[in-house]
N, CA, C and O atoms as a Tripos MOL2 file, in Angstrom:
@<TRIPOS>MOLECULE
protein
  240   239    60     0     0
PROTEIN
NO_CHARGES

@<TRIPOS>ATOM
      1 N         -92.1880   -1.5540 -125.2560 N.3       1 MET1
      2 CA        -93.3790   -2.1350 -125.8520 C.3       1 MET1
      3 C         -93.4870   -1.6990 -127.3060 C.2       1 MET1
      4 O         -93.1820   -0.5590 -127.6530 O.2       1 MET1
      5 N         -93.9180   -2.6100 -128.1310 N.am      2 GLN2
      6 CA        -94.1780   -2.2970 -129.5280 C.3       2 GLN2
      7 C         -95.6290   -2.6160 -129.8330 C.2       2 GLN2
      8 O         -96.1860   -3.5960 -129.3400 O.2       2 GLN2
      9 N         -96.2250   -1.7720 -130.6520 N.am      3 TYR3
     10 CA        -97.6180   -1.9380 -131.0220 C.3       3 TYR3
     11 C         -97.7370   -2.0560 -132.5280 C.2       3 TYR3
     12 O         -96.9290   -1.5080 -133.2780 O.2       3 TYR3
     13 N         -98.7450   -2.7710 -132.9530 N.am      4 LYS4
     14 CA        -99.0620   -2.8730 -134.3700 C.3       4 LYS4
     15 C        -100.5610   -2.6110 -134.5150 C.2       4 LYS4
     16 O        -101.3680   -3.1250 -133.7400 O.2       4 LYS4
     17 N        -100.9240   -1.8040 -135.5180 N.am      5 VAL5
     18 CA       -102.3320   -1.4820 -135.7600 C.3       5 VAL5
     19 C        -102.7780   -2.2020 -137.0220 C.2       5 VAL5
     20 O        -102.1500   -2.0790 -138.0730 O.2       5 VAL5
     21 N        -103.8610   -2.9510 -136.9100 N.am      6 HIS6
     22 CA       -104.4170   -3.7020 -138.0360 C.3       6 HIS6
     23 C        -105.7500   -3.0810 -138.4260 C.2       6 HIS6
     24 O        -106.4800   -2.5730 -137.5740 O.2       6 HIS6
     25 N        -106.0590   -3.1220 -139.7050 N.am      7 ARG7
     26 CA       -107.3630   -2.6510 -140.2030 C.3       7 ARG7
     27 C        -108.1110   -3.8490 -140.7700 C.2       7 ARG7
     28 O        -107.6150   -4.5340 -141.6640 O.2       7 ARG7
     29 N        -109.3020   -4.0980 -140.2470 N.am      8 VAL8
     30 CA       -110.1360   -5.2150 -140.6930 C.3       8 VAL8
     31 C        -111.3540   -4.6330 -141.4000 C.2       8 VAL8
     32 O        -112.1690   -3.9480 -140.7820 O.2       8 VAL8
     33 N        -111.4740   -4.9070 -142.6900 N.am      9 GLU9
     34 CA       -112.6220   -4.4310 -143.4730 C.3       9 GLU9
     35 C        -113.8330   -5.2990 -143.1360 C.2       9 GLU9
     36 O        -113.7620   -6.5240 -143.2250 O.2       9 GLU9
     37 N        -114.9290   -4.6780 -142.7550 N.am     10 VAL10
     38 CA       -116.1440   -5.4040 -142.3760 C.3      10 VAL10
     39 C        -117.3540   -4.7520 -143.0080 C.2      10 VAL10
     40 O        -117.2830   -3.6210 -143.4890 O.2      10 VAL10
     41 N        -118.4620   -5.4680 -143.0070 N.am     11 ASP11
     42 CA       -119.7500   -4.8830 -143.3350 C.3      11 ASP11
     43 C        -120.7810   -5.4510 -142.3710 C.2      11 ASP11
     44 O        -120.4630   -6.2770 -141.5160 O.2      11 ASP11
     45 N        -121.9990   -5.0030 -142.5180 N.am     12 LYS12
     46 CA       -123.0440   -5.3550 -141.5620 C.3      12 LYS12
     47 C        -123.2830   -6.8580 -141.4870 C.2      12 LYS12
     48 O        -123.6410   -7.3750 -140.4290 O.2      12 LYS12
     49 N        -123.0910   -7.5570 -142.5870 N.am     13 LYS13
     50 CA       -123.4190   -8.9790 -142.6400 C.3      13 LYS13
     51 C        -122.3430   -9.8750 -142.0340 C.2      13 LYS13
     52 O        -122.6610  -10.9360 -141.4970 O.2      13 LYS13
     53 N        -121.0630   -9.4640 -142.1120 N.am     14 ASN14
     54 CA       -119.9890  -10.3600 -141.6930 C.3      14 ASN14
     55 C        -119.1110   -9.7920 -140.5870 C.2      14 ASN14
     56 O        -118.0180  -10.3130 -140.3630 O.2      14 ASN14
     57 N        -119.5340   -8.7660 -139.8990 N.am     15 MET15
     58 CA       -118.7030   -8.0870 -138.9220 C.3      15 MET15
     59 C        -118.2510   -9.0070 -137.7900 C.2      15 MET15
     60 O        -117.0640   -9.0440 -137.4640 O.2      15 MET15
     61 N        -119.1580   -9.7320 -137.2030 N.am     16 VAL16
     62 CA       -118.8340  -10.5760 -136.0600 C.3      16 VAL16
     63 C        -117.8830  -11.6960 -136.4570 C.2      16 VAL16
     64 O        -116.8880  -11.9370 -135.7740 O.2      16 VAL16
     65 N        -118.1810  -12.3790 -137.5490 N.am     17 GLU17
     66 CA       -117.3590  -13.5080 -137.9740 C.3      17 GLU17
     67 C        -115.9440  -13.0680 -138.3440 C.2      17 GLU17
     68 O        -114.9750  -13.7190 -137.9530 O.2      17 GLU17
     69 N        -115.8130  -11.9750 -139.0890 N.am     18 LYS18
     70 CA       -114.4910  -11.5030 -139.4980 C.3      18 LYS18
     71 C        -113.6580  -11.0540 -138.3060 C.2      18 LYS18
     72 O        -112.4740  -11.3800 -138.2180 O.2      18 LYS18
     73 N        -114.2640  -10.3100 -137.3930 N.am     19 LEU19
     74 CA       -113.5300   -9.8300 -136.2260 C.3      19 LEU19
     75 C        -113.1390  -10.9910 -135.3150 C.2      19 LEU19
     76 O        -112.0200  -11.0230 -134.8030 O.2      19 LEU19
     77 N        -114.0330  -11.9290 -135.1100 N.am     20 GLU20
     78 CA       -113.7310  -13.0950 -134.2690 C.3      20 GLU20
     79 C        -112.5880  -13.9160 -134.8600 C.2      20 GLU20
     80 O        -111.6720  -14.3090 -134.1380 O.2      20 GLU20
     81 N        -112.6320  -14.1750 -136.1490 N.am     21 ARG21
     82 CA       -111.5770  -14.9440 -136.8190 C.3      21 ARG21
     83 C        -110.2390  -14.2120 -136.7220 C.2      21 ARG21
     84 O        -109.2090  -14.8300 -136.4490 O.2      21 ARG21
     85 N        -110.2530  -12.8950 -136.9450 N.am     22 PHE22
     86 CA       -109.0210  -12.1180 -136.8840 C.3      22 PHE22
     87 C        -108.4280  -12.1250 -135.4700 C.2      22 PHE22
     88 O        -107.2270  -12.3360 -135.3050 O.2      22 PHE22
     89 N        -109.2550  -11.8980 -134.4630 N.am     23 LEU23
     90 CA       -108.7600  -11.8490 -133.0830 C.3      23 LEU23
     91 C        -108.2100  -13.1950 -132.6290 C.2      23 LEU23
     92 O        -107.2310  -13.2380 -131.8830 O.2      23 LEU23
     93 N        -108.8160  -14.2840 -133.0600 N.am     24 ASN24
     94 CA       -108.3300  -15.6050 -132.6700 C.3      24 ASN24
     95 C        -106.9970  -15.9460 -133.3250 C.2      24 ASN24
     96 O        -106.2660  -16.7900 -132.8060 O.2      24 ASN24
     97 N        -106.6600  -15.3190 -134.4450 N.am     25 ASP25
     98 CA       -105.3980  -15.5820 -135.1370 C.3      25 ASP25
     99 C        -104.2390  -14.7180 -134.6420 C.2      25 ASP25
    100 O        -103.0940  -14.9600 -135.0240 O.2      25 ASP25
    101 N        -104.5080  -13.7240 -133.8090 N.am     26 LEU26
    102 CA       -103.4390  -12.8440 -133.3250 C.3      26 LEU26
    103 C        -102.5430  -13.5810 -132.3350 C.2      26 LEU26
    104 O        -103.0020  -14.4400 -131.5820 O.2      26 LEU26
    105 N        -101.2540  -13.2280 -132.3480 N.am     27 THR27
    106 CA       -100.3180  -13.8300 -131.4020 C.3      27 THR27
    107 C        -100.0670  -12.9240 -130.2040 C.2      27 THR27
    108 O         -99.7350  -13.4150 -129.1250 O.2      27 THR27
    109 N        -100.2190  -11.6080 -130.3680 N.am     28 GLY28
    110 CA        -99.9870  -10.6570 -129.2920 C.3      28 GLY28
    111 C        -101.2420  -10.3990 -128.4890 C.2      28 GLY28
    112 O        -102.2600  -11.0720 -128.6480 O.2      28 GLY28
    113 N        -101.1420   -9.4020 -127.6200 N.am     29 GLU29
    114 CA       -102.2540   -9.0240 -126.7520 C.3      29 GLU29
    115 C        -103.0320   -7.8660 -127.3710 C.2      29 GLU29
    116 O        -102.4340   -6.8880 -127.8190 O.2      29 GLU29
    117 N        -104.3500   -7.9680 -127.4000 N.am     30 VAL30
    118 CA       -105.1960   -6.9050 -127.9440 C.3      30 VAL30
    119 C        -105.2940   -5.7810 -126.9170 C.2      30 VAL30
    120 O        -105.6680   -6.0040 -125.7650 O.2      30 VAL30
    121 N        -104.9530   -4.5760 -127.3530 N.am     31 VAL31
    122 CA       -104.9940   -3.4110 -126.4700 C.3      31 VAL31
    123 C        -106.3240   -2.6690 -126.6220 C.2      31 VAL31
    124 O        -106.9410   -2.2730 -125.6330 O.2      31 VAL31
    125 N        -106.7600   -2.4850 -127.8830 N.am     32 ALA32
    126 CA       -107.9870   -1.7330 -128.1290 C.3      32 ALA32
    127 C        -108.5680   -2.1010 -129.4840 C.2      32 ALA32
    128 O        -107.8610   -2.5590 -130.3820 O.2      32 ALA32
    129 N        -109.8790   -1.8880 -129.6100 N.am     33 VAL33
    130 CA       -110.5860   -2.0840 -130.8790 C.3      33 VAL33
    131 C        -111.4130   -0.8200 -131.1280 C.2      33 VAL33
    132 O        -112.2210   -0.4180 -130.2910 O.2      33 VAL33
    133 N        -111.1970   -0.2020 -132.2930 N.am     34 PHE34
    134 CA       -111.8820    1.0380 -132.6400 C.3      34 PHE34
    135 C        -112.6780    0.8450 -133.9290 C.2      34 PHE34
    136 O        -112.1120    0.4330 -134.9420 O.2      34 PHE34
    137 N        -113.9780    1.1360 -133.9090 N.am     35 PRO35
    138 CA       -114.7270    1.1020 -135.1620 C.3      35 PRO35
    139 C        -114.4660    2.3740 -135.9670 C.2      35 PRO35
    140 O        -114.3460    3.4590 -135.3980 O.2      35 PRO35
    141 N        -114.3790    2.2390 -137.2770 N.am     36 ASN36
    142 CA       -114.2570    3.3890 -138.1770 C.3      36 ASN36
    143 C        -115.6550    3.6950 -138.6930 C.2      36 ASN36
    144 O        -116.1760    2.9770 -139.5460 O.2      36 ASN36
    145 N        -116.2570    4.7470 -138.1830 N.am     37 VAL37
    146 CA       -117.6490    5.0890 -138.4810 C.3      37 VAL37
    147 C        -117.6800    6.2020 -139.5190 C.2      37 VAL37
    148 O        -117.0500    7.2460 -139.3500 O.2      37 VAL37
    149 N        -118.4280    5.9610 -140.6040 N.am     38 LYS38
    150 CA       -118.5850    6.9510 -141.6620 C.3      38 LYS38
    151 C        -120.0320    7.4360 -141.6930 C.2      38 LYS38
    152 O        -120.9560    6.6250 -141.6320 O.2      38 LYS38
    153 N        -120.2340    8.7350 -141.7850 N.am     39 PRO39
    154 CA       -121.6080    9.2250 -141.9310 C.3      39 PRO39
    155 C        -122.1440    8.9100 -143.3250 C.2      39 PRO39
    156 O        -121.4220    9.0180 -144.3160 O.2      39 PRO39
    157 N        -123.4040    8.5230 -143.3920 N.am     40 THR40
    158 CA       -124.0650    8.2860 -144.6760 C.3      40 THR40
    159 C        -125.4070    8.9960 -144.6680 C.2      40 THR40
    160 O        -125.9620    9.2890 -143.6100 O.2      40 THR40
    161 N        -125.9120    9.2620 -145.8370 N.am     41 PHE41
    162 CA       -127.1920    9.9430 -145.9570 C.3      41 PHE41
    163 C        -128.1750    9.0420 -146.7010 C.2      41 PHE41
    164 O        -127.9490    8.6760 -147.8550 O.2      41 PHE41
    165 N        -129.2520    8.6950 -146.0360 N.am     42 GLN42
    166 CA       -130.3050    7.8600 -146.5960 C.3      42 GLN42
    167 C        -131.5000    8.7470 -146.9270 C.2      42 GLN42
    168 O        -131.4900    9.9460 -146.6490 O.2      42 GLN42
    169 N        -132.5090    8.1610 -147.5120 N.am     43 GLY43
    170 CA       -133.7170    8.9100 -147.8240 C.3      43 GLY43
    171 C        -134.4260    9.4400 -146.5900 C.2      43 GLY43
    172 O        -135.1090   10.4620 -146.6450 O.2      43 GLY43
    173 N        -134.2590    8.7330 -145.4690 N.am     44 MET44
    174 CA       -134.9110    9.1400 -144.2250 C.3      44 MET44
    175 C        -134.0760   10.1410 -143.4270 C.2      44 MET44
    176 O        -134.5590   10.6940 -142.4390 O.2      44 MET44
    177 N        -132.8370   10.3800 -143.8380 N.am     45 GLY45
    178 CA       -131.9800   11.3300 -143.1360 C.3      45 GLY45
    179 C        -130.5700   10.7960 -142.9690 C.2      45 GLY45
    180 O        -130.1800    9.8250 -143.6170 O.2      45 GLY45
    181 N        -129.8160   11.4320 -142.1020 N.am     46 ALA46
    182 CA       -128.4200   11.0550 -141.8810 C.3      46 ALA46
    183 C        -128.3330    9.8800 -140.9170 C.2      46 ALA46
    184 O        -129.1220    9.7670 -139.9780 O.2      46 ALA46
    185 N        -127.3660    9.0150 -141.1630 N.am     47 THR47
    186 CA       -127.1050    7.8710 -140.2960 C.3      47 THR47
    187 C        -125.6060    7.5800 -140.3620 C.2      47 THR47
    188 O        -124.8640    8.3440 -140.9790 O.2      47 THR47
    189 N        -125.1510    6.5070 -139.7500 N.am     48 ALA48
    190 CA       -123.7310    6.1720 -139.7540 C.3      48 ALA48
    191 C        -123.5560    4.6970 -140.0980 C.2      48 ALA48
    192 O        -124.4630    3.8860 -139.9100 O.2      48 ALA48
    193 N        -122.3580    4.3640 -140.6100 N.am     49 LYS49
    194 CA       -122.0660    3.0040 -141.0380 C.3      49 LYS49
    195 C        -120.6340    2.6520 -140.6350 C.2      49 LYS49
    196 O        -119.7270    3.4650 -140.8140 O.2      49 LYS49
    197 N        -120.4230    1.4560 -140.0970 N.am     50 VAL50
    198 CA       -119.0900    0.9710 -139.7700 C.3      50 VAL50
    199 C        -118.5640    0.2260 -140.9880 C.2      50 VAL50
    200 O        -119.1630   -0.7580 -141.4230 O.2      50 VAL50
    201 N        -117.4360    0.6950 -141.5450 N.am     51 ASP51
    202 CA       -116.8800    0.0220 -142.7250 C.3      51 ASP51
    203 C        -115.5930   -0.7330 -142.4280 C.2      51 ASP51
    204 O        -115.1780   -1.5850 -143.2140 O.2      51 ASP51
    205 N        -114.9590   -0.4270 -141.3020 N.am     52 SER52
    206 CA       -113.7640   -1.1570 -140.9060 C.3      52 SER52
    207 C        -113.5680   -1.0190 -139.3990 C.2      52 SER52
    208 O        -114.1840   -0.1830 -138.7370 O.2      52 SER52
    209 N        -112.6780   -1.8780 -138.8820 N.am     53 VAL53
    210 CA       -112.3660   -1.8710 -137.4570 C.3      53 VAL53
    211 C        -110.8480   -1.8270 -137.3260 C.2      53 VAL53
    212 O        -110.1440   -2.5800 -137.9980 O.2      53 VAL53
    213 N        -110.3400   -0.9470 -136.4630 N.am     54 LEU54
    214 CA       -108.9170   -0.8830 -136.1930 C.3      54 LEU54
    215 C        -108.6320   -1.6490 -134.8920 C.2      54 LEU54
    216 O        -109.2830   -1.4210 -133.8730 O.2      54 LEU54
    217 N        -107.6540   -2.5580 -134.9440 N.am     55 VAL55
    218 CA       -107.2980   -3.3750 -133.7980 C.3      55 VAL55
    219 C        -105.8520   -3.0410 -133.4360 C.2      55 VAL55
    220 O        -104.9620   -3.1490 -134.2800 O.2      55 VAL55
    221 N        -105.6120   -2.6350 -132.1850 N.am     56 VAL56
    222 CA       -104.2720   -2.3310 -131.6990 C.3      56 VAL56
    223 C        -103.7600   -3.5600 -130.9430 C.2      56 VAL56
    224 O        -104.3940   -4.0410 -130.0030 O.2      56 VAL56
    225 N        -102.5880   -4.0590 -131.3810 N.am     57 GLU57
    226 CA       -102.0010   -5.2660 -130.8070 C.3      57 GLU57
    227 C        -100.6590   -4.9260 -130.1650 C.2      57 GLU57
    228 O         -99.8390   -4.2340 -130.7680 O.2      57 GLU57
    229 N        -100.4360   -5.4050 -128.9550 N.am     58 ASN58
    230 CA        -99.1550   -5.2630 -128.2710 C.3      58 ASN58
    231 C         -98.3000   -6.4580 -128.6380 C.2      58 ASN58
    232 O         -98.6260   -7.5880 -128.2770 O.2      58 ASN58
    233 N         -97.1970   -6.2210 -129.3610 N.am     59 ILE59
    234 CA        -96.3470   -7.3290 -129.7970 C.3      59 ILE59
    235 C         -95.0200   -7.3500 -129.0410 C.2      59 ILE59
    236 O         -94.1520   -8.1710 -129.3390 O.2      59 ILE59
    237 N         -94.8570   -6.4630 -128.0750 N.am     60 GLY60
    238 CA        -93.5760   -6.3470 -127.3620 C.3      60 GLY60
    239 C         -93.3920   -7.2550 -126.2330 C.2      60 GLY60
    240 O         -92.3490   -7.2250 -125.5810 O.2      60 GLY60
@<TRIPOS>BOND
     1     1     2 1
     2     2     3 1
     3     3     4 2
     4     3     5 am
     5     5     6 1
     6     6     7 1
     7     7     8 2
     8     7     9 am
     9     9    10 1
    10    10    11 1
    11    11    12 2
    12    11    13 am
    13    13    14 1
    14    14    15 1
    15    15    16 2
    16    15    17 am
    17    17    18 1
    18    18    19 1
    19    19    20 2
    20    19    21 am
    21    21    22 1
    22    22    23 1
    23    23    24 2
    24    23    25 am
    25    25    26 1
    26    26    27 1
    27    27    28 2
    28    27    29 am
    29    29    30 1
    30    30    31 1
    31    31    32 2
    32    31    33 am
    33    33    34 1
    34    34    35 1
    35    35    36 2
    36    35    37 am
    37    37    38 1
    38    38    39 1
    39    39    40 2
    40    39    41 am
    41    41    42 1
    42    42    43 1
    43    43    44 2
    44    43    45 am
    45    45    46 1
    46    46    47 1
    47    47    48 2
    48    47    49 am
    49    49    50 1
    50    50    51 1
    51    51    52 2
    52    51    53 am
    53    53    54 1
    54    54    55 1
    55    55    56 2
    56    55    57 am
    57    57    58 1
    58    58    59 1
    59    59    60 2
    60    59    61 am
    61    61    62 1
    62    62    63 1
    63    63    64 2
    64    63    65 am
    65    65    66 1
    66    66    67 1
    67    67    68 2
    68    67    69 am
    69    69    70 1
    70    70    71 1
    71    71    72 2
    72    71    73 am
    73    73    74 1
    74    74    75 1
    75    75    76 2
    76    75    77 am
    77    77    78 1
    78    78    79 1
    79    79    80 2
    80    79    81 am
    81    81    82 1
    82    82    83 1
    83    83    84 2
    84    83    85 am
    85    85    86 1
    86    86    87 1
    87    87    88 2
    88    87    89 am
    89    89    90 1
    90    90    91 1
    91    91    92 2
    92    91    93 am
    93    93    94 1
    94    94    95 1
    95    95    96 2
    96    95    97 am
    97    97    98 1
    98    98    99 1
    99    99   100 2
   100    99   101 am
   101   101   102 1
   102   102   103 1
   103   103   104 2
   104   103   105 am
   105   105   106 1
   106   106   107 1
   107   107   108 2
   108   107   109 am
   109   109   110 1
   110   110   111 1
   111   111   112 2
   112   111   113 am
   113   113   114 1
   114   114   115 1
   115   115   116 2
   116   115   117 am
   117   117   118 1
   118   118   119 1
   119   119   120 2
   120   119   121 am
   121   121   122 1
   122   122   123 1
   123   123   124 2
   124   123   125 am
   125   125   126 1
   126   126   127 1
   127   127   128 2
   128   127   129 am
   129   129   130 1
   130   130   131 1
   131   131   132 2
   132   131   133 am
   133   133   134 1
   134   134   135 1
   135   135   136 2
   136   135   137 am
   137   137   138 1
   138   138   139 1
   139   139   140 2
   140   139   141 am
   141   141   142 1
   142   142   143 1
   143   143   144 2
   144   143   145 am
   145   145   146 1
   146   146   147 1
   147   147   148 2
   148   147   149 am
   149   149   150 1
   150   150   151 1
   151   151   152 2
   152   151   153 am
   153   153   154 1
   154   154   155 1
   155   155   156 2
   156   155   157 am
   157   157   158 1
   158   158   159 1
   159   159   160 2
   160   159   161 am
   161   161   162 1
   162   162   163 1
   163   163   164 2
   164   163   165 am
   165   165   166 1
   166   166   167 1
   167   167   168 2
   168   167   169 am
   169   169   170 1
   170   170   171 1
   171   171   172 2
   172   171   173 am
   173   173   174 1
   174   174   175 1
   175   175   176 2
   176   175   177 am
   177   177   178 1
   178   178   179 1
   179   179   180 2
   180   179   181 am
   181   181   182 1
   182   182   183 1
   183   183   184 2
   184   183   185 am
   185   185   186 1
   186   186   187 1
   187   187   188 2
   188   187   189 am
   189   189   190 1
   190   190   191 1
   191   191   192 2
   192   191   193 am
   193   193   194 1
   194   194   195 1
   195   195   196 2
   196   195   197 am
   197   197   198 1
   198   198   199 1
   199   199   200 2
   200   199   201 am
   201   201   202 1
   202   202   203 1
   203   203   204 2
   204   203   205 am
   205   205   206 1
   206   206   207 1
   207   207   208 2
   208   207   209 am
   209   209   210 1
   210   210   211 1
   211   211   212 2
   212   211   213 am
   213   213   214 1
   214   214   215 1
   215   215   216 2
   216   215   217 am
   217   217   218 1
   218   218   219 1
   219   219   220 2
   220   219   221 am
   221   221   222 1
   222   222   223 1
   223   223   224 2
   224   223   225 am
   225   225   226 1
   226   226   227 1
   227   227   228 2
   228   227   229 am
   229   229   230 1
   230   230   231 1
   231   231   232 2
   232   231   233 am
   233   233   234 1
   234   234   235 1
   235   235   236 2
   236   235   237 am
   237   237   238 1
   238   238   239 1
   239   239   240 2
@<TRIPOS>SUBSTRUCTURE
     1 MET1         2 RESIDUE 1 A MET
     2 GLN2         6 RESIDUE 1 A GLN
     3 TYR3        10 RESIDUE 1 A TYR
     4 LYS4        14 RESIDUE 1 A LYS
     5 VAL5        18 RESIDUE 1 A VAL
     6 HIS6        22 RESIDUE 1 A HIS
     7 ARG7        26 RESIDUE 1 A ARG
     8 VAL8        30 RESIDUE 1 A VAL
     9 GLU9        34 RESIDUE 1 A GLU
    10 VAL10       38 RESIDUE 1 A VAL
    11 ASP11       42 RESIDUE 1 A ASP
    12 LYS12       46 RESIDUE 1 A LYS
    13 LYS13       50 RESIDUE 1 A LYS
    14 ASN14       54 RESIDUE 1 A ASN
    15 MET15       58 RESIDUE 1 A MET
    16 VAL16       62 RESIDUE 1 A VAL
    17 GLU17       66 RESIDUE 1 A GLU
    18 LYS18       70 RESIDUE 1 A LYS
    19 LEU19       74 RESIDUE 1 A LEU
    20 GLU20       78 RESIDUE 1 A GLU
    21 ARG21       82 RESIDUE 1 A ARG
    22 PHE22       86 RESIDUE 1 A PHE
    23 LEU23       90 RESIDUE 1 A LEU
    24 ASN24       94 RESIDUE 1 A ASN
    25 ASP25       98 RESIDUE 1 A ASP
    26 LEU26      102 RESIDUE 1 A LEU
    27 THR27      106 RESIDUE 1 A THR
    28 GLY28      110 RESIDUE 1 A GLY
    29 GLU29      114 RESIDUE 1 A GLU
    30 VAL30      118 RESIDUE 1 A VAL
    31 VAL31      122 RESIDUE 1 A VAL
    32 ALA32      126 RESIDUE 1 A ALA
    33 VAL33      130 RESIDUE 1 A VAL
    34 PHE34      134 RESIDUE 1 A PHE
    35 PRO35      138 RESIDUE 1 A PRO
    36 ASN36      142 RESIDUE 1 A ASN
    37 VAL37      146 RESIDUE 1 A VAL
    38 LYS38      150 RESIDUE 1 A LYS
    39 PRO39      154 RESIDUE 1 A PRO
    40 THR40      158 RESIDUE 1 A THR
    41 PHE41      162 RESIDUE 1 A PHE
    42 GLN42      166 RESIDUE 1 A GLN
    43 GLY43      170 RESIDUE 1 A GLY
    44 MET44      174 RESIDUE 1 A MET
    45 GLY45      178 RESIDUE 1 A GLY
    46 ALA46      182 RESIDUE 1 A ALA
    47 THR47      186 RESIDUE 1 A THR
    48 ALA48      190 RESIDUE 1 A ALA
    49 LYS49      194 RESIDUE 1 A LYS
    50 VAL50      198 RESIDUE 1 A VAL
    51 ASP51      202 RESIDUE 1 A ASP
    52 SER52      206 RESIDUE 1 A SER
    53 VAL53      210 RESIDUE 1 A VAL
    54 LEU54      214 RESIDUE 1 A LEU
    55 VAL55      218 RESIDUE 1 A VAL
    56 VAL56      222 RESIDUE 1 A VAL
    57 GLU57      226 RESIDUE 1 A GLU
    58 ASN58      230 RESIDUE 1 A ASN
    59 ILE59      234 RESIDUE 1 A ILE
    60 GLY60      238 RESIDUE 1 A GLY
């Protein structure tokens, strides 16, 4: 089996559309999807933000 890892840059406004478009264009089988979560600090305190998504594809 061979795997390929893709990084999809997303933000809060376009996350669903970008991920859906990317997944529909894949030729292999999706094994896993991992959000890349970064901590951020706002005026109200600490929070987290998803800035990209890692998609693992089985191409074997």
